[in-house]
N, CA, C and O atoms as a GROMACS GRO file, in nm:
protein
  604
    1MET      N    1  -3.085  -1.077  -1.649
    1MET     CA    2  -3.018  -0.953  -1.684
    1MET      C    3  -2.949  -0.970  -1.820
    1MET      O    4  -2.879  -1.068  -1.843
    2GLU      N    5  -2.971  -0.877  -1.906
    2GLU     CA    6  -2.912  -0.883  -2.040
    2GLU      C    7  -2.762  -0.858  -2.031
    2GLU      O    8  -2.714  -0.790  -1.940
    3PRO      N    9  -2.686  -0.914  -2.126
    3PRO     CA   10  -2.540  -0.898  -2.123
    3PRO      C   11  -2.494  -0.753  -2.117
    3PRO      O   12  -2.402  -0.721  -2.042
    4LYS      N   13  -2.555  -0.663  -2.195
    4LYS     CA   14  -2.514  -0.522  -2.195
    4LYS      C   15  -2.539  -0.458  -2.058
    4LYS      O   16  -2.455  -0.383  -2.007
    5THR      N   17  -2.656  -0.489  -1.998
    5THR     CA   18  -2.690  -0.433  -1.868
    5THR      C   19  -2.594  -0.487  -1.762
    5THR      O   20  -2.548  -0.412  -1.676
    6LYS      N   21  -2.564  -0.616  -1.768
    6LYS     CA   22  -2.472  -0.677  -1.672
    6LYS      C   23  -2.333  -0.616  -1.688
    6LYS      O   24  -2.265  -0.588  -1.589
    7GLU      N   25  -2.291  -0.595  -1.813
    7GLU     CA   26  -2.161  -0.534  -1.841
    7GLU      C   27  -2.154  -0.392  -1.785
    7GLU      O   28  -2.053  -0.354  -1.727
    8LYS      N   29  -2.261  -0.314  -1.804
    8LYS     CA   30  -2.264  -0.177  -1.751
    8LYS      C   31  -2.260  -0.178  -1.599
    8LYS      O   32  -2.193  -0.095  -1.538
    9SER      N   33  -2.333  -0.272  -1.538
    9SER     CA   34  -2.337  -0.283  -1.393
    9SER      C   35  -2.197  -0.316  -1.338
    9SER      O   36  -2.153  -0.255  -1.241
   10GLN      N   37  -2.130  -0.411  -1.400
   10GLN     CA   38  -1.994  -0.446  -1.360
   10GLN      C   39  -1.899  -0.329  -1.380
   10GLN      O   40  -1.810  -0.306  -1.299
   11SER      N   41  -1.917  -0.256  -1.488
   11SER     CA   42  -1.834  -0.140  -1.517
   11SER      C   43  -1.851  -0.033  -1.410
   11SER      O   44  -1.753   0.029  -1.368
   12LYS      N   45  -1.974  -0.010  -1.366
   12LYS     CA   46  -1.999   0.089  -1.261
   12LYS      C   47  -1.936   0.046  -1.129
   12LYS      O   48  -1.878   0.127  -1.058
   13ILE      N   49  -1.949  -0.083  -1.097
   13ILE     CA   50  -1.889  -0.134  -0.973
   13ILE      C   51  -1.738  -0.117  -0.978
   13ILE      O   52  -1.677  -0.073  -0.880
   14LEU      N   53  -1.678  -0.152  -1.091
   14LEU     CA   54  -1.533  -0.138  -1.107
   14LEU      C   55  -1.491   0.008  -1.094
   14LEU      O   56  -1.387   0.038  -1.036
   15LYS      N   57  -1.572   0.097  -1.149
   15LYS     CA   58  -1.542   0.240  -1.141
   15LYS      C   59  -1.544   0.287  -0.995
   15LYS      O   60  -1.455   0.361  -0.953
   16VAL      N   61  -1.642   0.243  -0.920
   16VAL     CA   62  -1.651   0.281  -0.779
   16VAL      C   63  -1.531   0.227  -0.702
   16VAL      O   64  -1.468   0.299  -0.624
   17ILE      N   65  -1.499   0.099  -0.726
   17ILE     CA   66  -1.383   0.038  -0.658
   17ILE      C   67  -1.255   0.109  -0.696
   17ILE      O   68  -1.168   0.129  -0.612
   18SER      N   69  -1.243   0.148  -0.823
   18SER     CA   70  -1.120   0.214  -0.868
   18SER      C   71  -1.102   0.352  -0.805
   18SER      O   72  -0.991   0.406  -0.805
   19HIS      N   73  -1.209   0.409  -0.751
   19HIS     CA   74  -1.198   0.537  -0.681
   19HIS      C   75  -1.181   0.517  -0.531
   19HIS      O   76  -1.109   0.592  -0.465
   20ILE      N   77  -1.247   0.416  -0.476
   20ILE     CA   78  -1.242   0.392  -0.332
   20ILE      C   79  -1.109   0.329  -0.290
   20ILE      O   80  -1.051   0.369  -0.189
   21ALA      N   81  -1.061   0.230  -0.365
   21ALA     CA   82  -0.940   0.156  -0.327
   21ALA      C   83  -0.818   0.247  -0.306
   21ALA      O   84  -0.752   0.234  -0.203
   22PRO      N   85  -0.787   0.337  -0.398
   22PRO     CA   86  -0.669   0.420  -0.374
   22PRO      C   87  -0.686   0.516  -0.257
   22PRO      O   88  -0.590   0.546  -0.186
   23ILE      N   89  -0.807   0.563  -0.236
   23ILE     CA   90  -0.830   0.654  -0.122
   23ILE      C   91  -0.815   0.577   0.009
   23ILE      O   92  -0.749   0.624   0.102
   24ALA      N   93  -0.877   0.459   0.017
   24ALA     CA   94  -0.868   0.379   0.139
   24ALA      C   95  -0.723   0.339   0.168
   24ALA      O   96  -0.676   0.350   0.281
   25LEU      N   97  -0.653   0.293   0.065
   25LEU     CA   98  -0.514   0.254   0.083
   25LEU      C   99  -0.427   0.375   0.118
   25LEU      O  100  -0.338   0.366   0.202
   26GLY      N  101  -0.455   0.487   0.052
   26GLY     CA  102  -0.381   0.610   0.081
   26GLY      C  103  -0.398   0.654   0.226
   26GLY      O  104  -0.302   0.691   0.292
   27LEU      N  105  -0.522   0.651   0.274
   27LEU     CA  106  -0.548   0.689   0.414
   27LEU      C  107  -0.478   0.594   0.510
   27LEU      O  108  -0.426   0.637   0.613
   28PHE      N  109  -0.478   0.465   0.477
   28PHE     CA  110  -0.408   0.367   0.560
   28PHE      C  111  -0.259   0.398   0.567
   28PHE      O  112  -0.200   0.398   0.675
   29PHE      N  113  -0.198   0.426   0.451
   29PHE     CA  114  -0.055   0.457   0.450
   29PHE      C  115  -0.024   0.586   0.526
   29PHE      O  116   0.077   0.594   0.595
   30ILE      N  117  -0.110   0.685   0.514
   30ILE     CA  118  -0.088   0.810   0.588
   30ILE      C  119  -0.095   0.784   0.738
   30ILE      O  120  -0.011   0.832   0.814
   31LYS      N  121  -0.195   0.706   0.781
   31LYS     CA  122  -0.210   0.675   0.924
   31LYS      C  123  -0.088   0.600   0.977
   31LYS      O  124  -0.033   0.636   1.082
   32VAL      N  125  -0.045   0.496   0.905
   32VAL     CA  126   0.071   0.419   0.949
   32VAL      C  127   0.198   0.505   0.942
   32VAL      O  128   0.284   0.495   1.030
   33GLY      N  129   0.209   0.589   0.840
   33GLY     CA  130   0.324   0.678   0.830
   33GLY      C  131   0.333   0.773   0.949
   33GLY      O  132   0.442   0.796   1.003
   34ILE      N  133   0.220   0.827   0.989
   34ILE     CA  134   0.218   0.916   1.107
   34ILE      C  135   0.260   0.838   1.232
   34ILE      O  136   0.331   0.891   1.317
   35MET      N  137   0.214   0.713   1.242
   35MET     CA  138   0.252   0.630   1.358
   35MET      C  139   0.404   0.612   1.366
   35MET      O  140   0.458   0.596   1.476
   36HIS      N  141   0.474   0.615   1.251
   36HIS     CA  142   0.620   0.603   1.253
   36HIS      C  143   0.684   0.721   1.328
   36HIS      O  144   0.794   0.708   1.380
   37PHE      N  145   0.614   0.834   1.332
   37PHE     CA  146   0.666   0.952   1.404
   37PHE      C  147   0.613   0.961   1.547
   37PHE      O  148   0.684   1.007   1.636
   38THR      N  149   0.490   0.916   1.568
   38THR     CA  150   0.431   0.926   1.702
   38THR      C  151   0.467   0.807   1.791
   38THR      O  152   0.467   0.819   1.913
   39GLU      N  153   0.498   0.693   1.729
   39GLU     CA  154   0.533   0.572   1.804
   39GLU      C  155   0.652   0.499   1.740
   39GLU      O  156   0.642   0.381   1.708
   40PRO      N  157   0.764   0.569   1.721
   40PRO     CA  158   0.877   0.504   1.652
   40PRO      C  159   0.930   0.381   1.725
   40PRO      O  160   0.979   0.287   1.662
   41ASP      N  161   0.919   0.380   1.858
   41ASP     CA  162   0.968   0.266   1.936
   41ASP      C  163   0.893   0.138   1.903
   41ASP      O  164   0.945   0.028   1.924
   42TRP      N  165   0.771   0.151   1.851
   42TRP     CA  166   0.691   0.034   1.815
   42TRP      C  167   0.750  -0.036   1.693
   42TRP      O  168   0.743  -0.158   1.681
   43PHE      N  169   0.809   0.042   1.600
   43PHE     CA  170   0.862  -0.012   1.475
   43PHE      C  171   1.011  -0.050   1.483
   43PHE      O  172   1.056  -0.139   1.411
   44GLU      N  173   1.085   0.017   1.568
   44GLU     CA  174   1.231   0.001   1.572
   44GLU      C  175   1.281  -0.143   1.588
   44GLU      O  176   1.379  -0.180   1.524
   45PRO      N  177   1.217  -0.225   1.672
   45PRO     CA  178   1.273  -0.360   1.693
   45PRO      C  179   1.282  -0.447   1.568
   45PRO      O  180   1.363  -0.540   1.564
   46ILE      N  181   1.200  -0.420   1.466
   46ILE     CA  182   1.202  -0.509   1.348
   46ILE      C  183   1.293  -0.459   1.237
   46ILE      O  184   1.312  -0.528   1.136
   47VAL      N  185   1.351  -0.340   1.253
   47VAL     CA  186   1.443  -0.288   1.151
   47VAL      C  187   1.572  -0.369   1.158
   47VAL      O  188   1.634  -0.378   1.263
   48PRO      N  189   1.613  -0.427   1.045
   48PRO     CA  190   1.739  -0.504   1.045
   48PRO      C  191   1.856  -0.416   1.089
   48PRO      O  192   1.857  -0.296   1.066
   49LYS      N  193   1.954  -0.477   1.153
   49LYS     CA  194   2.069  -0.403   1.208
   49LYS      C  195   2.161  -0.349   1.097
   49LYS      O  196   2.231  -0.250   1.118
   50ILE      N  197   2.162  -0.412   0.982
   50ILE     CA  198   2.256  -0.378   0.874
   50ILE      C  199   2.249  -0.231   0.831
   50ILE      O  200   2.354  -0.168   0.819
   51PRO      N  201   2.129  -0.174   0.807
   51PRO     CA  202   2.131  -0.037   0.752
   51PRO      C  203   2.166   0.073   0.852
   51PRO      O  204   2.173   0.189   0.812
   52GLY      N  205   2.188   0.041   0.978
   52GLY     CA  206   2.227   0.144   1.074
   52GLY      C  207   2.116   0.179   1.171
   52GLY      O  208   2.039   0.091   1.212
   53SER      N  209   2.106   0.305   1.207
   53SER     CA  210   2.011   0.352   1.308
   53SER      C  211   1.866   0.316   1.274
   53SER      O  212   1.813   0.357   1.171
   54ALA      N  213   1.805   0.238   1.362
   54ALA     CA  214   1.667   0.195   1.339
   54ALA      C  215   1.572   0.315   1.336
   54ALA      O  216   1.483   0.322   1.252
   55LYS      N  217   1.593   0.409   1.428
   55LYS     CA  218   1.504   0.526   1.434
   55LYS      C  219   1.508   0.605   1.303
   55LYS      O  220   1.404   0.649   1.255
   56PHE      N  221   1.626   0.622   1.247
   56PHE     CA  222   1.640   0.692   1.118
   56PHE      C  223   1.554   0.624   1.012
   56PHE      O  224   1.479   0.692   0.942
   57TRP      N  225   1.563   0.491   1.001
   57TRP     CA  226   1.488   0.418   0.899
   57TRP      C  227   1.338   0.417   0.927
   57TRP      O  228   1.257   0.415   0.835
   58VAL      N  229   1.302   0.420   1.054
   58VAL     CA  230   1.160   0.430   1.089
   58VAL      C  231   1.105   0.565   1.042
   58VAL      O  232   0.998   0.572   0.982
   59TYR      N  233   1.180   0.672   1.068
   59TYR     CA  234   1.135   0.805   1.025
   59TYR      C  235   1.132   0.817   0.872
   59TYR      O  236   1.037   0.873   0.816
   60ILE      N  237   1.234   0.766   0.805
   60ILE     CA  238   1.239   0.774   0.658
   60ILE      C  239   1.121   0.696   0.598
   60ILE      O  240   1.054   0.745   0.508
   61SER      N  241   1.098   0.575   0.649
   61SER     CA  242   0.988   0.495   0.593
   61SER      C  243   0.854   0.557   0.627
   61SER      O  244   0.760   0.547   0.548
   62GLY      N  245   0.843   0.620   0.743
   62GLY     CA  246   0.719   0.689   0.779
   62GLY      C  247   0.691   0.806   0.685
   62GLY      O  248   0.578   0.824   0.639
   63ALA      N  249   0.794   0.884   0.656
   63ALA     CA  250   0.777   0.996   0.562
   63ALA      C  251   0.738   0.945   0.424
   63ALA      O  252   0.653   1.004   0.357
   64ALA      N  253   0.802   0.835   0.382
   64ALA     CA  254   0.769   0.776   0.251
   64ALA      C  255   0.623   0.729   0.250
   64ALA      O  256   0.552   0.749   0.151
   65GLU      N  257   0.580   0.665   0.358
   65GLU     CA  258   0.442   0.616   0.362
   65GLU      C  259   0.341   0.731   0.355
   65GLU      O  260   0.238   0.719   0.289
   66ILE      N  261   0.370   0.841   0.421
   66ILE     CA  262   0.281   0.957   0.415
   66ILE      C  263   0.276   1.011   0.272
   66ILE      O  264   0.168   1.037   0.219
   67ALA      N  265   0.393   1.028   0.211
   67ALA     CA  266   0.398   1.081   0.073
   67ALA      C  267   0.327   0.987  -0.024
   67ALA      O  268   0.252   1.033  -0.110
   68LEU      N  269   0.350   0.858  -0.011
   68LEU     CA  270   0.285   0.762  -0.100
   68LEU      C  271   0.133   0.761  -0.078
   68LEU      O  272   0.056   0.751  -0.174
   69GLY      N  273   0.092   0.771   0.047
   69GLY     CA  274  -0.052   0.776   0.077
   69GLY      C  275  -0.118   0.896   0.013
   69GLY      O  276  -0.227   0.885  -0.044
   70ILE      N  277  -0.054   1.011   0.023
   70ILE     CA  278  -0.108   1.132  -0.040
   70ILE      C  279  -0.113   1.112  -0.192
   70ILE      O  280  -0.211   1.149  -0.257
   71GLY      N  281  -0.008   1.054  -0.248
   71GLY     CA  282  -0.004   1.029  -0.392
   71GLY      C  283  -0.115   0.937  -0.439
   71GLY      O  284  -0.169   0.955  -0.548
   72LEU      N  285  -0.151   0.838  -0.357
   72LEU     CA  286  -0.261   0.748  -0.394
   72LEU      C  287  -0.396   0.818  -0.389
   72LEU      O  288  -0.487   0.783  -0.465
   73ILE      N  289  -0.410   0.914  -0.302
   73ILE     CA  290  -0.538   0.985  -0.288
   73ILE      C  291  -0.560   1.084  -0.402
   73ILE      O  292  -0.673   1.098  -0.450
   74ILE      N  293  -0.455   1.151  -0.446
   74ILE     CA  294  -0.467   1.252  -0.551
   74ILE      C  295  -0.479   1.184  -0.687
   74ILE      O  296  -0.386   1.113  -0.728
   75PRO      N  297  -0.590   1.202  -0.757
   75PRO     CA  298  -0.614   1.127  -0.881
   75PRO      C  299  -0.503   1.136  -0.986
   75PRO      O  300  -0.466   1.034  -1.043
   76PHE      N  301  -0.448   1.254  -1.012
   76PHE     CA  302  -0.349   1.264  -1.119
   76PHE      C  303  -0.216   1.200  -1.084
   76PHE      O  304  -0.133   1.179  -1.173
   77SER      N  305  -0.193   1.167  -0.958
   77SER     CA  306  -0.066   1.104  -0.921
   77SER      C  307  -0.082   0.955  -0.887
   77SER      O  308   0.015   0.890  -0.849
   78ARG      N  309  -0.202   0.902  -0.901
   78ARG     CA  310  -0.228   0.763  -0.863
   78ARG      C  311  -0.145   0.661  -0.941
   78ARG      O  312  -0.096   0.565  -0.884
   79LYS      N  313  -0.131   0.683  -1.070
   79LYS     CA  314  -0.060   0.584  -1.152
   79LYS      C  315   0.081   0.562  -1.099
   79LYS      O  316   0.121   0.450  -1.070
   80TRP      N  317   0.157   0.669  -1.087
   80TRP     CA  318   0.296   0.655  -1.044
   80TRP      C  319   0.306   0.625  -0.895
   80TRP      O  320   0.398   0.555  -0.852
   81SER      N  321   0.213   0.675  -0.816
   81SER     CA  322   0.213   0.644  -0.673
   81SER      C  323   0.183   0.498  -0.649
   81SER      O  324   0.238   0.437  -0.557
   82GLY      N  325   0.096   0.441  -0.731
   82GLY     CA  326   0.066   0.298  -0.718
   82GLY      C  327   0.190   0.213  -0.743
   82GLY      O  328   0.220   0.122  -0.666
   83TYR      N  329   0.261   0.244  -0.849
   83TYR     CA  330   0.385   0.170  -0.878
   83TYR      C  331   0.490   0.194  -0.769
   83TYR      O  332   0.557   0.100  -0.726
   84ALA      N  333   0.503   0.318  -0.725
   84ALA     CA  334   0.601   0.350  -0.621
   84ALA      C  335   0.566   0.280  -0.489
   84ALA      O  336   0.654   0.234  -0.418
   85THR      N  337   0.437   0.273  -0.458
   85THR     CA  338   0.395   0.207  -0.335
   85THR      C  339   0.422   0.057  -0.343
   85THR      O  340   0.465  -0.004  -0.245
   86ALA      N  341   0.397  -0.003  -0.459
   86ALA     CA  342   0.429  -0.145  -0.477
   86ALA      C  343   0.578  -0.169  -0.455
   86ALA      O  344   0.617  -0.264  -0.387
   87ALA      N  345   0.661  -0.083  -0.513
   87ALA     CA  346   0.807  -0.096  -0.495
   87ALA      C  347   0.845  -0.078  -0.349
   87ALA      O  348   0.929  -0.151  -0.296
   88PHE      N  349   0.783   0.019  -0.283
   88PHE     CA  350   0.809   0.045  -0.142
   88PHE      C  351   0.776  -0.078  -0.058
   88PHE      O  352   0.853  -0.116   0.030
   89LEU      N  353   0.662  -0.140  -0.085
   89LEU     CA  354   0.622  -0.259  -0.009
   89LEU      C  355   0.722  -0.372  -0.027
   89LEU      O  356   0.744  -0.451   0.066
   90ILE      N  357   0.781  -0.381  -0.144
   90ILE     CA  358   0.885  -0.482  -0.167
   90ILE      C  359   1.012  -0.445  -0.090
   90ILE      O  360   1.076  -0.531  -0.029
   91LEU      N  361   1.047  -0.316  -0.093
   91LEU     CA  362   1.171  -0.271  -0.027
   91LEU      C  363   1.166  -0.283   0.126
   91LEU      O  364   1.269  -0.308   0.189
   92ILE      N  365   1.048  -0.266   0.185
   92ILE     CA  366   1.040  -0.272   0.331
   92ILE      C  367   1.014  -0.414   0.383
   92ILE      O  368   1.017  -0.437   0.504
   93TYR      N  369   0.989  -0.508   0.292
   93TYR     CA  370   0.960  -0.643   0.340
   93TYR      C  371   1.075  -0.704   0.421
   93TYR      O  372   1.047  -0.785   0.510
   94PRO      N  373   1.202  -0.670   0.396
   94PRO     CA  374   1.307  -0.727   0.480
   94PRO      C  375   1.285  -0.703   0.631
   94PRO      O  376   1.325  -0.785   0.713
   95ALA      N  377   1.222  -0.593   0.667
   95ALA     CA  378   1.192  -0.570   0.810
   95ALA      C  379   1.093  -0.675   0.860
   95ALA      O  380   1.109  -0.729   0.970
   96ASN      N  381   0.991  -0.704   0.780
   96ASN     CA  382   0.893  -0.806   0.819
   96ASN      C  383   0.959  -0.944   0.822
   96ASN      O  384   0.932  -1.025   0.911
   97LEU      N  385   1.045  -0.970   0.723
   97LEU     CA  386   1.116  -1.097   0.719
   97LEU      C  387   1.210  -1.110   0.839
   97LEU      O  388   1.221  -1.218   0.898
   98ASN      N  389   1.276  -1.002   0.875
   98ASN     CA  390   1.363  -0.999   0.992
   98ASN      C  391   1.282  -1.035   1.117
   98ASN      O  392   1.328  -1.111   1.202
   99MET      N  393   1.163  -0.978   1.127
   99MET     CA  394   1.076  -1.006   1.241
   99MET      C  395   1.039  -1.154   1.245
   99MET      O  396   1.037  -1.216   1.351
  100TRP      N  397   1.010  -1.211   1.127
  100TRP     CA  398   0.969  -1.350   1.116
  100TRP      C  399   1.086  -1.445   1.149
  100TRP      O  400   1.073  -1.533   1.234
  101ILE      N  401   1.198  -1.426   1.080
  101ILE     CA  402   1.313  -1.517   1.095
  101ILE      C  403   1.368  -1.514   1.238
  101ILE      O  404   1.402  -1.619   1.294
  102ASN      N  405   1.376  -1.396   1.296
  102ASN     CA  406   1.435  -1.382   1.430
  102ASN      C  407   1.332  -1.380   1.541
  102ASN      O  408   1.366  -1.357   1.657
  103ASN      N  409   1.206  -1.405   1.507
  103ASN     CA  410   1.097  -1.410   1.604
  103ASN      C  411   1.099  -1.287   1.696
  103ASN      O  412   1.094  -1.298   1.818
  104LEU      N  413   1.105  -1.169   1.632
  104LEU     CA  414   1.113  -1.043   1.707
  104LEU      C  415   0.975  -0.994   1.745
  104LEU      O  416   0.876  -1.022   1.679
  105GLU      N  417   0.971  -0.920   1.855
  105GLU     CA  418   0.848  -0.854   1.899
  105GLU      C  419   0.852  -0.709   1.856
  105GLU      O  420   0.959  -0.649   1.845
  106LEU      N  421   0.734  -0.653   1.832
  106LEU     CA  422   0.724  -0.509   1.808
  106LEU      C  423   0.748  -0.437   1.940
  106LEU      O  424   0.759  -0.501   2.045
  107GLY      N  425   0.755  -0.307   1.936
  107GLY     CA  426   0.786  -0.228   2.054
  107GLY      C  427   0.691  -0.245   2.170
  107GLY      O  428   0.728  -0.221   2.285
  108ASP      N  429   0.568  -0.287   2.143
  108ASP     CA  430   0.471  -0.306   2.253
  108ASP      C  431   0.465  -0.452   2.298
  108ASP      O  432   0.378  -0.489   2.377
  109GLY      N  433   0.558  -0.534   2.249
  109GLY     CA  434   0.561  -0.675   2.288
  109GLY      C  435   0.480  -0.766   2.199
  109GLY      O  436   0.476  -0.887   2.221
  110THR      N  437   0.414  -0.710   2.099
  110THR     CA  438   0.334  -0.790   2.006
  110THR      C  439   0.426  -0.879   1.924
  110THR      O  440   0.527  -0.834   1.870
  111SER      N  441   0.390  -1.006   1.914
  111SER     CA  442   0.464  -1.096   1.826
  111SER      C  443   0.362  -1.175   1.744
  111SER      O  444   0.245  -1.185   1.781
  112LEU      N  445   0.409  -1.230   1.635
  112LEU     CA  446   0.322  -1.308   1.547
  112LEU      C  447   0.364  -1.454   1.550
  112LEU      O  448   0.482  -1.486   1.565
  113SER      N  449   0.268  -1.542   1.536
  113SER     CA  450   0.296  -1.684   1.521
  113SER      C  451   0.346  -1.707   1.380
  113SER      O  452   0.335  -1.617   1.296
  114PRO      N  453   0.401  -1.824   1.350
  114PRO     CA  454   0.440  -1.852   1.212
  114PRO      C  455   0.324  -1.834   1.114
  114PRO      O  456   0.342  -1.784   1.004
  115THR      N  457   0.204  -1.875   1.155
  115THR     CA  458   0.086  -1.855   1.071
  115THR      C  459   0.059  -1.706   1.053
  115THR      O  460   0.024  -1.662   0.943
  116GLY      N  461   0.074  -1.628   1.158
  116GLY     CA  462   0.054  -1.483   1.151
  116GLY      C  463   0.151  -1.418   1.055
  116GLY      O  464   0.114  -1.329   0.978
  117HIS      N  465   0.276  -1.463   1.058
  117HIS     CA  466   0.376  -1.409   0.964
  117HIS      C  467   0.340  -1.445   0.821
  117HIS      O  468   0.355  -1.363   0.730
  118PHE      N  469   0.293  -1.569   0.800
  118PHE     CA  470   0.255  -1.611   0.666
  118PHE      C  471   0.137  -1.528   0.616
  118PHE      O  472   0.134  -1.485   0.500
  119ILE      N  473   0.039  -1.506   0.703
  119ILE     CA  474  -0.077  -1.423   0.666
  119ILE      C  475  -0.031  -1.281   0.632
  119ILE      O  476  -0.080  -1.221   0.537
  120ARG      N  477   0.062  -1.230   0.710
  120ARG     CA  478   0.116  -1.096   0.683
  120ARG      C  479   0.183  -1.091   0.546
  120ARG      O  480   0.168  -0.993   0.473
  121LEU      N  481   0.257  -1.196   0.510
  121LEU     CA  482   0.320  -1.203   0.378
  121LEU      C  483   0.213  -1.202   0.268
  121LEU      O  484   0.227  -1.131   0.168
  122ILE      N  485   0.108  -1.279   0.285
  122ILE     CA  486   0.000  -1.284   0.186
  122ILE      C  487  -0.066  -1.147   0.173
  122ILE      O  488  -0.094  -1.101   0.062
  123ILE      N  489  -0.090  -1.081   0.285
  123ILE     CA  490  -0.150  -0.947   0.282
  123ILE      C  491  -0.057  -0.849   0.210
  123ILE      O  492  -0.102  -0.766   0.132
  124GLN      N  493   0.073  -0.861   0.235
  124GLN     CA  494   0.169  -0.772   0.169
  124GLN      C  495   0.169  -0.796   0.017
  124GLN      O  496   0.173  -0.702  -0.061
  125LEU      N  497   0.164  -0.924  -0.024
  125LEU     CA  498   0.158  -0.955  -0.166
  125LEU      C  499   0.029  -0.903  -0.229
  125LEU      O  500   0.030  -0.852  -0.341
  126LEU      N  501  -0.082  -0.916  -0.158
  126LEU     CA  502  -0.210  -0.863  -0.208
  126LEU      C  503  -0.204  -0.711  -0.219
  126LEU      O  504  -0.256  -0.653  -0.315
  127ALA      N  505  -0.143  -0.645  -0.121
  127ALA     CA  506  -0.130  -0.499  -0.126
  127ALA      C  507  -0.046  -0.456  -0.246
  127ALA      O  508  -0.078  -0.357  -0.312
  128ILE      N  509   0.060  -0.531  -0.275
  128ILE     CA  510   0.142  -0.501  -0.393
  128ILE      C  511   0.058  -0.515  -0.519
  128ILE      O  512   0.064  -0.430  -0.609
  129ALA      N  513  -0.020  -0.622  -0.526
  129ALA     CA  514  -0.107  -0.644  -0.643
  129ALA      C  515  -0.210  -0.532  -0.658
  129ALA      O  516  -0.235  -0.487  -0.769
  130VAL      N  517  -0.269  -0.489  -0.547
  130VAL     CA  518  -0.368  -0.380  -0.552
  130VAL      C  519  -0.302  -0.251  -0.599
  130VAL      O  520  -0.360  -0.178  -0.679
  131CYS      N  521  -0.181  -0.223  -0.551
  131CYS     CA  522  -0.110  -0.102  -0.594
  131CYS      C  523  -0.083  -0.105  -0.745
  131CYS      O  524  -0.100  -0.004  -0.813
  132ILE      N  525  -0.042  -0.219  -0.796
  132ILE     CA  526  -0.018  -0.231  -0.940
  132ILE      C  527  -0.150  -0.216  -1.015
  132ILE      O  528  -0.155  -0.151  -1.120
  133TRP      N  529  -0.256  -0.277  -0.963
  133TRP     CA  530  -0.389  -0.263  -1.026
  133TRP      C  531  -0.432  -0.116  -1.030
  133TRP      O  532  -0.484  -0.069  -1.131
  134ILE      N  533  -0.412  -0.045  -0.918
  134ILE     CA  534  -0.446   0.098  -0.913
  134ILE      C  535  -0.372   0.173  -1.023
  134ILE      O  536  -0.430   0.257  -1.092
  135SER      N  537  -0.245   0.143  -1.040
  135SER     CA  538  -0.166   0.209  -1.145
  135SER      C  539  -0.220   0.177  -1.284
  135SER      O  540  -0.235   0.266  -1.368
  136ARG      N  541  -0.247   0.052  -1.306
  136ARG     CA  542  -0.292   0.010  -1.440
  136ARG      C  543  -0.433   0.059  -1.471
  136ARG      O  544  -0.461   0.092  -1.586
  137ILE      N  545  -0.521   0.063  -1.373
  137ILE     CA  546  -0.659   0.106  -1.398
  137ILE      C  547  -0.662   0.255  -1.434
  137ILE      O  548  -0.757   0.301  -1.498
  138GLN      N  549  -0.560   0.330  -1.393
  138GLN     CA  550  -0.556   0.473  -1.426
  138GLN      C  551  -0.546   0.492  -1.577
  138GLN      O  552  -0.604   0.586  -1.632
  139ASP      N  553  -0.472   0.404  -1.645
  139ASP     CA  554  -0.463   0.411  -1.791
  139ASP      C  555  -0.600   0.391  -1.854
  139ASP      O  556  -0.637   0.461  -1.948
  140THR      N  557  -0.676   0.296  -1.801
  140THR     CA  558  -0.810   0.269  -1.852
  140THR      C  559  -0.900   0.390  -1.830
  140THR      O  560  -0.977   0.427  -1.919
  141ILE      N  561  -0.891   0.450  -1.713
  141ILE     CA  562  -0.974   0.567  -1.682
  141ILE      C  563  -0.940   0.681  -1.777
  141ILE      O  564  -1.030   0.749  -1.828
  142VAL      N  565  -0.812   0.703  -1.802
  142VAL     CA  566  -0.770   0.810  -1.894
  142VAL      C  567  -0.822   0.782  -2.034
  142VAL      O  568  -0.870   0.874  -2.101
  143GLU      N  569  -0.813   0.658  -2.081
  143GLU     CA  570  -0.862   0.623  -2.215
  143GLU      C  571  -1.012   0.646  -2.227
  143GLU      O  572  -1.059   0.698  -2.328
  144VAL      N  573  -1.088   0.608  -2.125
  144VAL     CA  574  -1.233   0.628  -2.127
  144VAL      C  575  -1.264   0.777  -2.133
  144VAL      O  576  -1.352   0.819  -2.208
  145ARG      N  577  -1.193   0.857  -2.056
  145ARG     CA  578  -1.214   1.002  -2.059
  145ARG      C  579  -1.183   1.060  -2.196
  145ARG      O  580  -1.255   1.146  -2.246
  146LYS      N  581  -1.075   1.012  -2.259
  146LYS     CA  582  -1.040   1.060  -2.393
  146LYS      C  583  -1.150   1.024  -2.492
  146LYS      O  584  -1.187   1.106  -2.576
  147GLN      N  585  -1.202   0.904  -2.483
  147GLN     CA  586  -1.308   0.861  -2.574
  147GLN      C  587  -1.435   0.943  -2.553
  147GLN      O  588  -1.503   0.978  -2.649
  148ASN      N  589  -1.465   0.974  -2.427
  148ASN     CA  590  -1.583   1.056  -2.398
  148ASN      C  591  -1.569   1.197  -2.453
  148ASN      O  592  -1.667   1.257  -2.497
  149VAL      N  593  -1.447   1.251  -2.449
  149VAL     CA  594  -1.422   1.385  -2.502
  149VAL      C  595  -1.435   1.384  -2.653
  149VAL      O  596  -1.487   1.480  -2.711
  150LEU      N  597  -1.390   1.277  -2.717
  150LEU     CA  598  -1.396   1.268  -2.862
  150LEU      C  599  -1.539   1.247  -2.912
  150LEU      O  600  -1.571   1.283  -3.025
  151LEU      N  601  -1.624   1.190  -2.827
  151LEU     CA  602  -1.762   1.167  -2.869
  151LEU      C  603  -1.835   1.295  -2.868
  151LEU      O  604  -1.954   1.298  -2.900
   0.00000   0.00000   0.00000
């Protein structure tokens, strides 16, 4: 395969991924956000005691997840939604850390092993990286569109 052809092929793959990733992640966040309203008892046990009512924070984080998921799906809002989702994932990690440190079970009795918690941390870090990538790739997409218009 010639370098130009290989470059075009990689560019097309990246373009497809840049459209699929935010939609898939957005749908995931919407689904989990809805679960915060339909199954709040499942999330409540891991909410740290410091901020107050666990149910309140479950509902607030669920609403945020739905809004962020919608933002990731809508192309013109992806850049800022990606950054906001990355920040959100950092802000909610104390609940996961609380679950890990205190060996808490979710509302259905599900618990994670130390390895499970570590894997969850890695997944959370990867999700943050993907959200930042989604935000940054939007600039590239906009630049390519501007160049195509100028041609």
